[in-house]
C-alpha positions in Angstrom: -0.2 -0.1 0.0 2.7 2.4 1.3 4.5 1.8 -2.4 1.2 2.4 -4.4 1.2 6.2 -2.3 4.6 6.9 -3.3 4.4 5.9 -6.8 1.5 8.1 -6.9 3.0 11.0 -5.0 6.1 10.9 -7.5 3.9 10.9 -10.7 1.6 13.8 -9.5 4.8 15.9 -8.2 6.1 16.6 -11.9 2.7 17.7 -12.9 1.9 20.3 -9.6 5.4 21.4 -10.6 4.4 21.9 -14.4 1.4 23.4 -13.5 3.3 25.8 -10.8 6.0 26.4 -13.9 2.8 27.4 -16.1 1.3 29.5 -13.9 5.1 31.7 -13.3 4.9 32.1 -17.0 1.2 32.8 -17.2 1.9 35.5 -14.6 5.3 37.0 -16.1 3.8 37.1 -19.7 0.4 39.1 -18.4 3.1 41.6 -16.9 4.9 42.0 -19.8 1.9 42.2 -21.7 0.7 45.1 -19.4 4.0 46.7 -20.1 3.5 46.7 -24.0 6.7 44.4 -23.9 4.8 42.0 -26.3 8.4 40.0 -27.6 8.8 38.9 -24.1 5.4 38.3 -23.4 4.9 36.2 -26.1 8.1 33.9 -25.1 6.2 33.3 -21.9 2.9 32.5 -23.5 4.4 29.8 -25.7 6.1 28.3 -22.7 2.7 28.2 -21.0 0.9 27.1 -24.1 3.8 24.2 -24.4 2.0 21.9 -21.8 -1.6 20.8 -23.4 -2.4 18.7 -20.6 -5.3 19.5 -19.0 -5.6 22.9 -20.7 -9.0 22.2 -22.3 -10.6 21.8 -18.9 -9.3 24.6 -16.7 -10.8 28.3 -17.1 -10.0 31.7 -15.6 -12.2 34.6 -15.3 -12.2 37.1 -18.5 -10.4 39.7 -17.1 -10.5 43.2 -19.6 -7.0 44.4 -18.8 -5.4 40.9 -19.5 -7.7 39.3 -22.5 -8.7 42.9 -24.4 -6.4 43.5 -27.7 -4.8 46.8 -27.8 -3.7 47.7 -31.2 -0.7 49.9 -31.5 -1.4 53.1 -29.7 -4.7 52.0 -29.5 -7.2 54.5 -26.9 -8.4 52.7 -24.1 -11.8 54.0 -25.0 -11.9 51.8 -28.0 -11.7 48.7 -26.2 -13.9 46.0 -26.3 -16.0 45.8 -22.9 -16.4 42.6 -21.5 -18.5 40.8 -18.7 -16.0 40.5 -16.1 -17.8 37.2 -14.6 -17.3 35.2 -18.2 -14.8 32.4 -17.7 -13.1 31.5 -21.0 -10.9 28.4 -21.2 -7.6 29.1 -20.2 -6.2 27.4 -23.6 -8.4 29.8 -25.7 -7.0 32.5 -23.5 -3.5 31.7 -24.5 -3.8 31.3 -27.9 -5.7 34.6 -28.2 -2.8 36.4 -26.5 -0.4 34.9 -28.6 -2.1 35.7 -31.6 -2.2 39.6 -29.7 1.4 39.6 -29.6 1.9 38.8 -32.6 -0.2 41.6 -34.0 1.4 44.0 -31.6 4.8 43.0 -33.2 3.3 43.1 -36.7 4.7 39.9 -37.2 1.3 39.6 -39.8 2.0 36.0 -41.4 2.2 34.6 -37.8 -1.2 37.0 -36.8 -2.9 35.7 -39.6 -1.9 32.0 -39.0 -3.2 32.2 -35.0 -6.2 34.5 -35.6 -7.2 31.9 -38.1 -7.8 29.7 -35.2 -8.9 31.6 -32.4 -11.5 33.6 -34.7 -13.2 30.6 -34.3 -13.7 30.6 -30.4 -16.8 31.8 -28.8 -14.3 32.9 -26.2 -13.2 35.7 -28.8 -15.9 37.0 -31.1 -13.4 40.1 -31.9 -10.7 38.2 -32.7 -12.4 37.9 -36.3 -12.1 41.3 -36.9 -8.7 41.1 -36.0 -8.1 38.4 -38.6 -9.1 40.4 -41.0 -6.6 43.5 -39.5 -4.0 40.8 -39.9 -5.0 39.8 -43.3 -4.7 43.1 -44.7 -1.3 43.3 -43.5 0.0 40.3 -45.5 -1.9 42.0 -48.9 -4.8 39.5 -48.6 -7.6 41.7 -49.3 -10.3 39.9 -50.7 -10.1 37.2 -47.4 -9.9 40.5 -45.1 -13.1 41.9 -46.8 -14.8 38.7 -46.5 -13.9 38.7 -42.5 -14.8 42.5 -42.0 -18.1 41.7 -43.7 -19.1 38.3 -41.4 -17.8 40.7 -38.3 -20.3 43.4 -39.3 -23.1 41.2 -40.1 -22.5 39.1 -36.4 -24.2 39.8 -33.9 -21.3 39.4 -31.4 -19.5 42.6 -32.8 -18.3 45.0 -30.6 -19.7 48.5 -30.9 -16.4 50.3 -30.2 -14.9 47.9 -33.6 -18.0 48.4 -35.7 -17.0 51.7 -37.3 -13.0 50.4 -37.6 -14.3 47.5 -39.3 -16.4 49.5 -42.0 -13.0 52.2 -42.5 -11.2 48.3 -43.0 -13.6 47.7 -46.0 -13.0 51.2 -47.1 -9.5 50.0 -47.1 -9.7 47.0 -48.8 -11.6 48.1 -51.7 -9.3 51.0 -52.3 -6.4 48.5 -52.1 -8.0 46.6 -54.8 -8.2 49.0 -57.1 -5.6 49.3 -59.5 -6.3 52.8 -60.6 -4.5 53.8 -57.4 -1.4 52.4 -58.7 0.9 55.4 -59.4 3.1 54.0 -61.8 5.5 56.6 -62.6 6.2 56.7 -58.9 9.8 55.0 -58.3 10.2 53.6 -54.4 13.7 52.6 -53.6 15.4 51.4 -50.4 17.8 54.2 -49.1 21.7 53.1 -48.9 21.8 50.1 -46.7 25.7 51.7 -45.4 24.2 54.6 -44.8 20.6 54.4 -43.4 19.8 50.8 -43.3 22.1 49.3 -40.8 21.2 47.4 -38.0 17.6 45.9 -36.9 15.6 49.1 -37.9 15.6 52.6 -39.4 12.9 55.2 -39.4 12.0 58.8 -38.9 14.0 60.8 -41.5 13.9 64.5 -41.2 15.4 67.6 -42.8 18.3 69.1 -40.5 18.8 72.7 -41.3 18.8 72.1 -45.2 17.5 69.4 -47.5 21.4 68.4 -48.1 21.2 66.7 -44.8 18.8 64.6 -43.1 18.8 63.0 -39.2 17.0 59.6 -38.8 16.6 56.7 -36.0 18.5 53.8 -36.1 19.0 50.9 -33.9 22.3 49.7 -34.9 25.7 48.6 -33.4 27.6 51.6 -32.0 25.0 53.2 -30.0 25.1 55.2 -27.1 24.8 52.5 -23.8 25.7 52.9 -20.3 25.4 49.2 -19.3 27.1 46.9 -21.8 26.2 43.8 -20.1 22.0 45.2 -20.0 22.1 47.1 -22.9 22.3 46.1 -26.6 22.8 49.0 -28.9 21.5 46.8 -31.7 17.8 47.3 -30.3 18.2 50.6 -28.8 17.1 53.4 -31.0 19.4 56.8 -31.4 19.6 59.6 -33.5 22.0 60.0 -36.4 22.3 62.3 -39.0 24.0 61.9 -42.6 24.7 64.6 -45.2 24.5 64.6 -49.0 27.9 63.9 -51.0 27.4 66.2 -53.9 27.1 63.2 -56.0 23.3 62.0 -55.4 24.2 59.9 -52.8 25.1 60.2 -48.9 28.1 60.3 -46.4 28.8 58.0 -43.4 25.7 58.2 -41.0 27.0 59.4 -37.5 25.5 59.0 -34.2 24.9 62.4 -32.3 26.1 61.0 -29.1 25.8 62.3 -25.6 23.8 64.0 -24.4 21.4 64.1 -26.9 21.1 60.1 -26.9 20.7 58.6 -23.5 21.1 55.0 -23.7 17.2 55.2 -23.9 15.2 55.1 -27.0 15.8 58.3 -29.2 13.6 58.6 -31.9 11.6 60.5 -34.5 13.2 64.0 -34.2 12.5 67.6 -36.0 15.1 70.6 -36.3 13.8 74.0 -35.5 15.8 76.4 -37.6 15.2 79.3 -35.9 16.3 78.5 -32.7 18.5 75.4 -33.4 16.3 73.0 -31.2 16.1 69.0 -31.9 12.8 68.4 -30.5 12.5 64.3 -30.2 10.3 61.5 -28.5 12.0 59.3 -25.6 11.0 56.2 -23.9 12.5 53.2 -21.9 12.2 49.5 -22.2 11.0 49.6 -18.4 8.0 51.7 -19.3 7.2 51.6 -23.0 3.6 53.5 -22.3 5.7 56.7 -21.1 6.9 58.0 -24.4 7.3 62.2 -24.2 9.0 65.0 -26.4 12.0 66.4 -25.6 13.9 69.5 -26.2 17.6 69.7 -26.7 19.2 73.0 -27.8 22.2 72.8 -29.7 25.4 75.0 -30.2 27.9 74.4 -32.7 26.8 71.0 -33.2 26.9 70.3 -29.6 24.0 70.0 -27.2 23.0 71.1 -23.7 20.8 68.2 -22.1 17.9 67.7 -22.9 14.3 68.3 -21.2 10.9 67.0 -21.1 8.4 69.5 -22.7 5.5 70.5 -19.7 2.2 68.5 -19.7 0.9 70.9 -22.4 2.5 68.5 -24.6 3.0 65.4 -22.4 0.0 64.4 -20.3 1.1 61.9 -17.6 -0.5 58.5 -18.3 -0.5 59.0 -22.1 1.8 59.0 -25.1 3.3 62.2 -27.1 5.4 61.4 -29.9 6.4 62.6 -33.4 7.2 66.1 -33.1 7.2 68.2 -36.2 8.0 72.3 -36.0 7.2 74.2 -38.9 9.8 76.1 -41.1 8.4 79.5 -39.2 9.2 77.9 -36.1 6.1 78.8 -34.2 4.0 75.6 -34.6 4.7 72.0 -33.5 2.6 69.3 -35.0 2.5 65.8 -33.0 0.9 62.5 -32.2 -0.8 61.7 -28.6 -3.6 59.5 -27.4 -4.3 62.1 -24.9 -8.3 62.5 -23.9 -10.1 64.7 -26.0 -9.5 63.4 -29.1 -11.2 61.1 -32.1 -9.9 57.9 -31.3 -6.6 56.4 -30.8 -3.4 58.2 -31.5 -4.3 61.9 -32.9 -2.6 64.5 -34.4 -2.5 67.9 -32.3 -0.4 71.1 -32.5 0.9 73.9 -30.1 2.2 77.3 -30.6 6.2 77.6 -29.7 7.5 81.2 -28.8 10.4 83.2 -29.9 12.7 80.9 -27.8 11.3 77.3 -29.1 9.3 77.0 -25.8 5.7 75.7 -25.9 3.1 77.9 -24.8 -0.8 77.7 -24.6 -2.9 74.7 -24.5 -2.8 71.9 -27.6 -5.2 71.9 -30.2 -6.8 68.7 -31.3 -6.8 68.8 -35.3 -9.9 67.4 -35.7 -11.8 65.8 -38.4 -11.4 65.1 -41.4 -7.8 64.4 -40.4 -8.1 62.2 -37.4 -10.2 59.2 -37.4 -11.6 56.7 -34.8 -8.0 54.9 -35.1 -4.4 56.3 -35.3 -2.7 59.2 -37.2 1.0 59.5 -36.4 4.0 60.9 -38.2 3.0 64.2 -39.4 5.1 66.5 -42.0 3.8 69.9 -43.2 4.9 70.8 -46.6 5.5 74.5 -46.1 5.6 75.3 -49.9 2.3 73.5 -51.2 0.7 73.8 -47.4 -0.3 70.4 -47.1 0.4 68.2 -44.2 1.1 64.4 -44.8 0.5 62.0 -41.9 0.2 58.6 -41.4 -3.0 56.8 -40.5 -4.9 53.2 -40.2 -7.9 54.8 -40.6 -9.5 56.5 -43.5 -9.1 53.8 -46.2 -5.7 52.1 -45.0 -4.9 49.5 -47.5 -3.3 47.8 -44.0 -1.5 48.8 -41.4 -0.3 52.7 -41.2 -0.9 54.6 -45.0 0.8 57.6 -45.9 -2.1 60.3 -46.5 -1.9 63.8 -47.4 -4.4 66.7 -46.7 -4.4 70.3 -48.4 -5.4 73.5 -46.2 -9.0 74.7 -47.0 -8.0 78.6 -46.7 -11.3 80.0 -46.5 -12.2 77.5 -43.8 -9.1 77.3 -42.0 -8.7 73.9 -41.7 -7.7 70.9 -43.8 -9.4 68.9 -46.4 -10.2 65.4 -46.4 -7.2 63.2 -46.7 -6.2 61.2 -49.5 -4.7 58.1 -49.7 -0.7 58.4 -51.5 -1.4 55.1 -53.1 1.3 52.3 -54.2 3.9 52.4 -54.4 4.3 54.6 -51.6 1.9 52.4 -49.5 1.7 49.0 -49.4 0.1 46.4 -47.0 2.1 47.0 -44.3 3.4 50.0 -41.9 4.2 52.8 -44.2 5.3 56.1 -42.2 7.9 59.4 -41.6 7.0 60.7 -45.2 9.0 63.9 -46.1 9.8 65.5 -49.3 11.9 68.4 -50.5 10.3 71.7 -51.5 9.2 70.5 -55.2 7.8 67.3 -53.9 10.3 65.9 -56.2 12.5 63.7 -53.9 11.4 62.3 -50.6 11.9 59.6 -48.0 9.9 57.5 -45.6 10.0 54.4 -43.5 8.2 51.1 -44.2 8.3 47.6 -43.1 7.2 46.1 -46.2 9.9 43.8 -46.6 10.0 40.5 -44.4 13.1 40.5 -41.7 14.3 37.9 -38.8 12.1 39.5 -36.0 9.0 39.8 -38.3 8.7 43.7 -38.3 11.4 46.4 -38.8 11.4 49.7 -40.3 13.6 50.5 -43.2 14.3 54.0 -45.0 13.1 54.7 -48.5 14.2 57.0 -51.2 10.8 58.0 -53.7 10.8 60.0 -56.9 7.8 61.5 -57.8 5.8 60.9 -60.6 6.3 64.2 -62.8 3.6 66.7 -61.8 1.7 68.1 -64.9 -0.9 71.3 -64.3 -2.7 72.3 -67.3 -4.7 75.9 -66.7 -7.5 75.8 -69.8 -10.8 78.0 -70.0 -13.2 79.9 -72.3 -13.0 83.9 -72.5 -16.6 85.0 -72.9 -18.9 88.3 -73.2 -20.2 88.9 -69.8 -23.4 90.0 -71.0 -24.0 88.0 -73.6 -22.4 84.6 -72.8 -20.8 84.7 -76.5 -17.5 82.9 -76.7 -14.9 85.7 -77.5 -12.0 84.1 -80.0 -8.7 85.9 -80.3 -8.7 87.4 -77.2 -5.3 88.0 -75.4 -4.2 86.2 -72.3 -0.8 87.9 -71.0 0.8 85.7 -67.8 2.6 87.8 -65.4 4.8 85.9 -62.7 4.2 87.6 -59.2 7.8 86.0 -58.4 9.6 87.5 -61.5 10.7 83.9 -62.2 10.2 84.4 -66.2 9.3 87.2 -68.5 5.9 88.3 -69.5 4.8 86.0 -72.7 1.1 86.3 -74.0 -1.2 83.6 -76.0 -4.5 83.8 -77.4 -7.7 82.4 -77.8 -8.7 80.1 -80.4 -11.4 80.1 -83.1 -13.9 78.9 -80.0 -12.7 81.2 -77.8 -10.7 78.3 -75.8 -7.1 78.1 -74.4 -5.0 75.5 -72.6 -1.4 76.0 -71.3 1.0 73.8 -69.1 2.4 75.6 -66.3 5.2 74.5 -64.0 5.2 73.9 -60.1 5.6 76.5 -57.4 4.4 79.6 -59.5 1.9 82.1 -58.5 0.9 83.6 -62.1 -1.5 87.0 -63.0 -3.4 86.3 -66.2 -5.1 89.4 -67.9 -7.4 88.7 -70.6 -8.0 91.6 -73.3 -9.8 92.3 -76.5 -10.9 95.4 -78.7 -13.9 97.2 -77.5 -14.0 95.4 -74.3 -12.5 96.1 -70.7 -10.2 93.3 -69.6 -10.4 90.8 -67.1 -8.1 89.2 -64.9 -7.5 86.3 -62.4 -4.2 84.7 -60.4 -3.4 80.9 -60.2 -1.5 79.5 -57.6 0.3 76.3 -58.6 1.9 76.0 -54.9 -0.1 74.0 -53.4 -0.7 71.6 -55.9 1.0 68.0 -55.0 -0.2 66.0 -58.1 -1.1 66.3 -61.6 -4.2 68.4 -61.9 -6.5 70.3 -64.5 -7.3 73.9 -63.3 -10.6 75.6 -65.2 -10.1 79.4 -65.3 -12.6 81.5 -67.6 -13.0 85.2 -68.5 -15.3 87.1 -68.7 -14.8 90.4 -70.9 -17.2 93.5 -70.4 -18.3 95.6 -73.5 -16.7 99.2 -73.2 -20.0 101.3 -73.3 -20.2 104.3 -75.5 -21.6 106.1 -72.2 -20.0 107.8 -69.5 -19.3 105.7 -66.5 -20.4 107.8 -63.0 -17.6 107.4 -60.2 -19.6 107.5 -57.6 -18.7 109.2 -54.4 -16.0 112.0 -56.0 -16.8 115.0 -53.5 -15.2 118.0 -53.2 -15.6 121.1 -50.7 -18.3 123.6 -51.7 -17.3 126.1 -54.5 -14.0 124.4 -54.8 -12.0 121.9 -56.6 -10.1 120.2 -53.7 -10.3 116.2 -53.4 -11.7 115.1 -50.1 -10.7 112.0 -48.7 -13.4 109.8 -49.9 -13.1 110.9 -53.3 -9.3 109.6 -53.4 -10.6 106.3 -52.4 -12.7 106.2 -55.4 -10.1 107.4 -57.8 -7.7 104.5 -55.9 -10.0 102.0 -57.9 -10.2 103.8 -60.9 -6.4 103.6 -60.5 -6.6 100.2 -60.3 -8.8 99.6 -63.5 -6.5 101.4 -65.3 -3.8 99.5 -64.7 -5.6 96.4 -65.6 -7.0 98.4 -68.7 -3.6 99.7 -69.7 -4.2 100.4 -73.3 -7.0 102.8 -72.7 -7.2 106.5 -72.8 -10.0 107.9 -70.9 -11.5 111.4 -70.0 -12.5 112.6 -66.7 -15.3 114.8 -66.9 -16.8 117.0 -64.5 -20.3 118.5 -64.5 -22.2 121.0 -62.5 -25.9 121.7 -61.7 -27.5 124.3 -63.5 -27.0 127.2 -60.5 -24.7 129.7 -61.0 -23.2 131.4 -64.5 -22.3 128.8 -67.5 -19.0 130.4 -67.6 -18.1 129.9 -63.7 -19.7 126.4 -63.7 -17.5 125.3 -67.1 -14.4 126.7 -65.1 -15.4 125.2 -62.1 -16.0 121.9 -63.6 -12.6 121.7 -65.4 -10.7 122.5 -62.3 -12.3 119.5 -60.4 -11.7 117.3 -63.7 -8.2 118.4 -63.7 -7.9 117.4 -59.7 -8.7 113.9 -60.6 -6.4 113.8 -63.6 -3.5 115.4 -61.5 -4.2 112.4 -58.4 -4.2 110.0 -61.0 -1.0 111.2 -62.4 0.5 111.3 -58.9 -0.2 107.4 -58.5 1.8 106.7 -62.0 -0.7 107.0 -64.7 0.7 108.2 -68.1 -0.5 111.8 -68.3 -1.0 110.9 -72.1 -3.9 108.2 -71.1 -5.8 111.4 -69.2 -7.8 113.8 -70.6 -9.3 116.6 -68.1 -12.9 118.1 -69.5 -15.3 120.4 -67.3 -18.8 120.7 -68.8 -20.2 122.5 -66.3 -24.3 122.2 -66.9 -24.0 121.8 -70.3 -24.7 118.2 -70.4 -27.3 117.1 -67.7 -27.7 113.4 -66.1 -30.4 111.5 -67.1 -33.1 109.9 -64.6 -32.0 106.4 -63.5 -34.1 103.8 -61.6 -33.1 101.9 -58.3 -30.9 99.4 -60.6 -29.4 102.5 -62.2 -30.6 102.2 -65.8 -32.6 105.0 -67.8 -36.1 105.6 -67.2 -37.8 106.3 -70.5 -40.8 108.5 -71.7 -43.4 106.9 -73.4 -41.4 107.6 -77.0 -38.4 105.6 -75.2 -36.2 108.4 -75.2 -34.0 109.2 -72.2 -35.5 112.0 -69.7 -32.9 114.2 -68.9 -32.4 116.6 -65.7 -32.7 119.7 -67.6 -33.3 122.9 -66.0 -36.9 123.0 -67.2 -37.2 119.3 -65.9 -36.1 120.0 -62.4 -38.2 123.3 -61.9 -41.4 121.6 -63.1 -40.8 119.4 -60.1 -43.0 120.4 -57.2 -41.1 118.6 -54.7 -38.3 121.0 -53.2 -36.6 117.6 -52.0 -36.6 115.7 -55.4 -35.4 119.4 -56.9 -32.1 119.3 -54.8 -31.9 115.4 -55.5 -31.6 115.7 -59.1 -29.2 118.8 -58.7 -26.9 116.5 -56.8 -27.2 113.9 -59.8 -26.0 116.5 -61.8 -23.0 117.8 -59.9 -20.9 114.3 -60.9 -17.5 113.2 -62.0 -17.5 110.4 -64.4 -15.3 109.0 -67.2 -15.4 107.4 -70.4 -12.8 105.8 -72.9 -11.9 107.9 -75.8 -9.2 105.6 -77.2 -7.8 102.0 -77.2 -4.2 100.5 -78.1 -2.0 103.4 -76.1 1.2 102.3 -75.4 0.0 98.3 -75.6 3.7 96.8 -76.4 5.3 98.5 -73.8 3.0 98.2 -70.7 
């Protein structure tokens, strides 16, 4: 009997010890997972899973902090809610956590394999959604769409993931549309000896000039404090390189201490106005604690960096990926702090003259930010375009690079546009930067397989040739008839090219291809018509674009054109300030219509002698002409004429159209007509209408060649 008891004890002890080991591994794995150390969590979950005996029957409480999958940088408000009283099979739990770790470490092939298993578990209905996410990231978009549609149609979807699933369906549709392939865009892996040494390289950013780039890399030879505990190849440092003048890059250099800290130092930006580098720092001990730091530079040497205040770095939340505008007055960054749209959002905050943040950070809001993640902002100053990465909107898988122009009228960003293939892939693509002309750029991507399953590399991109076509028609504004042979004169506001003129064809149509980065003033002229003008700015344009610009020309009238508001002191030819404002508008008109000769004429009412009224009117007309000449109008284009009371005005209605008598003739405000008016108030109104200053065109073709 004793022998049997002893034998049973010997057989039981290893199982007890094994169960205790499994509990230790699980405890370690859960702690690593909670700290977002998913690599070590995965190792311990695998050890716990290796003992399959008895796992089917063991259950544990469904605890939200252990079992809810947290996508990269996901806001806790988006996490699935679960009944804390639920229990799940322990084996299901471990398999789910292993699948989650693979997704968190971007080992998407293995994530697909494991979520394919766990998505069939009743314990984890949301794993069907994450199965679709994993499929997207290995370019299985058709299968991913089926997974998302099945998840959306199920009775067990989470409200918090429903909108995300719908966005992912849009992304799958976008990825399967061959029209979104930019065949003329060239993407190449950047120089491995400079940028892509080590285990990861990412976050390129211009450093002082476009010929110098700083970036983040984990490679041998970095800054470490404890060689026995730290491995430089797995620790991020900031590096820089510069052009070799032959289309390549010189050897990369580590910024060294104190900028690099033997922690993870990454995703940097440089402010030229203050010689400051802003960058992200975190440690392996607490990956959730990621903050933006500031370091001042003098002669390539740095003062000790310090963490920006809580207006940027909200305790308990991540703040990463700073970018400072060329003016040095605004910093964009990404954070999952409260008050956003969900996940990581893009924010901005003002910088003072010393480069310190001032005021409170502002969320960029819709349509830039989505329910998911927006990171790695870069504002292209010349084109006023924001580039960033997101796994929301219509991402093809993981993070895609998007661009959003500025709606100047509403002072907000426009709807983001996916940059398409080959800039984007089914993996993570981010950290996009462009040169000023949008010809060359750099970005980071994990599209290539690597031993760890996920590692960023830096890529160089050559943009497709951007064609800008300007076209339109010339019309008679009163009849809408087309105007053939209309002259269109192009003037470069920045004086980069000489003025040139083209004509509309027999159908009134014109077409002209423009260059990038131009701001052009265009004037349309035709005999017997006043000119029309427009301005076209190609600086914000970042893709092939067709611009429609029509011109509407008004026929030159034979009548005089009144200058409403020209006023003088009583019995004086001195212009009042209000009169000068009206003449300033006439000056602009004469500059635009530089081919016209005009008569400035002045009229008085019929009170007073004819001779006196004519002399006063002529002096007043000359005052107007002298003022226009003082502003630069050639005196040969101006004729001063004083009519006195000789040409009375005619009666007009509220729309300033002539009132006609029964015979269809104009009714002129003659002395007889005014004296016959019984109302003294009306009589004074008619006298006032006769006291006027006008202009009319008396010649065309003046000095056109030299103006």
